[in-house]
N, C-alpha and C positions, 0 to 999 in steps of 0.2 A: 340523638346522633344524626338523624336526617337533617335537622336544621343546621348543624355544624357542617355537614357535607355540602349543603346548598350554599352556605356562606363561603366555604372554600372555593366552590365552583364559580360563584359570582365574582369573588375577588380575583381569582386567576384569570377569568375572561376580561375583567375590567383592566387589569394590568397588562394585557396583551395589546392594548391600543397603540403602544409605541412601535409596534411592528407593522402597523397598517396606516402610517401617516398621521398618527395622533388624531384619532376620530372622537376624542373627548369622552370615551367610555370611563376614563379614570377620574372624571370630575365628580365631586360628592353628590351633585343633583342626580346624575345618571346612575351612579353606583347605588345610592340609597333607593332610587326608584326600582332598579332591578332587584335589589334585595327585598323590598316590599312586595314586588310581584312574586318572587320565589316563595315568600312566606304567606302569601294570600292577603296582604294588606297594602295594596298599591297606594291608597290615599295617605296612609301614615308614612309610607316610604317617600312620597313626594314632599310632604310637609317637612319631614326631618331633613331630606335632601336640600330643600330650599334654605333651611336655617344653616346647615353646614356649608352650603355653597357660599353664602354671604361671609361666613367665617374665613373660608379659604380663598376668597375671591382675589386677594392680593398676594397669594402664595404661589410663586412661580420659581422653578429652578433657573438660576442665572449663572452661567459659566460653570465653575466647579462647585458652587454652593448647592446644597441639597435642601429642598423645602420639605415641610411636613407632608405626609402622604394623605391627601384628602380622600382617595379611594378606600384605603384601609379604614379610615375614620368613618366614612359613609357606610361601608358594608357592615363592619363589626358593630359600630354604634347603633345602626338601624336594627340589626339583628337583636341586640340586647334590649333595645327600647320596645320592639314589638313583642319579644318573648316575655318581657316583664310587665307589659302594659303601662309603661311609665311615660311614653311620649317623647317629645324632643328634649326634655330637660336632661334625662340621663344621657342621651346621645351627645348633647353639647358638652356635658361634663366630662365624658370620656373622649371627646374629639381630639383634644390637644395631646394627652399622653399616647393615645393610639397613633395619632399622626406622627409624633416624634419617633415612636418605635418603628413605624412603617418607613420613615425616612432613613433610619439606620439599616433596615433590611434592604432598602433600595441600593445602598452602597455595597452590601454583601452580594446582591444579585449582579451588579455591574462587575465586581471583581471576579465572580464566578464565570460570567460570560466572557470575560477577557481571555480566558483560557481557550474558549472556542474561537474567539476572534483571531488569535495567533494561529490556530490550526487552519482556519479558513484562509488566512493570508498565505500560508505555506502552500496550500492547494492551488490558490489562484496564481502564484508564481510559476507553478507547473502547468498552468492552463487547464486544470481539471475542474471545470465549472460544476459538473454534476456532484462531485465529491464535496466541493465547497457548499453547494446548496443543501446537501444532506446534513452537513455539519451545522449549518445555520438553522435548519428546521428542527432537527433532532436535538441539537445542543441548546441553542439560544431559546427557541420557542418552548420546548418541553421543560427545560430547566426553569425558565421564568414562571411558566404556568404552575409547575410542580411546587416551587418554593412558596409562591403566594397561596396556592391551594392548601398546603400544609399549615401555613401561618393562619389563614382564616379558619380552617377546621379546628386547630388546636386552641385558638383564642376563644372561639365560641363554645367548643365542647368542654374545655376545662374551666371556662369562666361562667357558663350559664347558671349552674346551680349556685355557685358562690355569689354571683351578681343578684340572683333572685332573693337569696337569704339576706344579703347585705341591704338590698333595697327595702325589704320588709322591716328591717331593724332601724332604718333611718328615721329620725323624728320629723314631724311635719315642718317644723321651723327650718330644718336643714334643707328639706326639699324646696321650701319657698326661697331659701337663699340660693340654691342651685338654679331655680327659675330666674331669679334676678340676674345672676351671673350669665345665664344663657342669653338674656336680653342685651347684655353688654358686649358679648363676643362678636355679634355682627358689626357693631360700631368699630371694633378693633380691625375687623376685616376691611371695612370701607376706609379706615384711616391708613392701612397699609397700601391700599390701591391709590388713595389720594396722594400719598407721599411720592409715588412714582410719576404722577401726571400733573401735579400742581405746578403753576408758574405764575409770574406777575400778571401775565395776560389773561390767564384763566381764573385766577382767584376771585375777581368780582362776580363771575357767574356762580361760583360756589356759594358766596354769601347771599346772592339773590335767591338761589334755590333754598338756602337755609331759612331766610326770612319768609319766603312764601309758605314753607312747610310749618314753621314755628309760630308765626303770627297770623297768617291768613288761613291756616289749617287746610291748605289745598291738598288733595290726594296726590299720590305718586304719578298717576296717569296724567293728571292735569299739568303737573310740573314738567313731565317728560314731553308732552305736546308743546308746551311753551318753549322748552329748550330747542325742539325741532324748528319752531318758528324763528327763534333767534338765529339758528344756523342758516336757514333759508334767506333771512334778511341780510345776513353778513356776506353770504356768498353770491347772491343775485347781482348786486351792483358791480362786483368784480367781473362776473361773467359778461354783463352788459357792456362794460367799458372795454373789455378785451376785444369784442367782435368788431366795433367800428375802427379801432386802432389797426387791426389786421387788414381791414378793407382799405384803409387809407394808405398803408404801406404798399399794398398791391397796386393801388392807383398810381402812386409815385413811381413804382417800377415800370409801369406801362409807358410813362412819359420820359 
């Protein structure tokens, strides 16, 4: 029961980041790390969070579209993985269904908070700032935290025993299959991100990085440093050419 309460508290706190200028508490890496800290296994939390962050790296709410909830997947998936000693494999297998369920819950929270938004608007029209502030804090803050706290608590409390017995009954071949699927999910996350930023101008750099990793076996840090060098080389001539042009214009203005 204590583990379920901790999961509810961590999830509620992570989902409050929208009220503080989006401080990235709801990202899977942060949520999983906090969940690992709460359960006494920070290392496992960071590892699971890193894997889930790659999966959800291209998942952002755009307009009215609701993306899967990475925080819920991070907190609940990490809790189950640590409690059952299964590692990132179980967390990644549960990430998508938990994320989709969390996305649906996000819509419910927004609809619930719209009631308080209407009440706040009415108080602001009457210039009652303190009353509007109370509605915002008591209504939106507490309701958002409470809904996600209950979601995290019930998910872990009702599912911990079932998940433990289920994991023990899974054949080794199935576990290996889940591990293989877990290795594919980060590629899907990168593909979603690449789809948003790819262009004709940027595509050659993508293939250069792919060839460096696939054929030359360069590590990620080396490829990243090489990319930084490309950026410096591309920007430096532009900056150098701009300065003399500005000086020439000033000289012409003097005459």
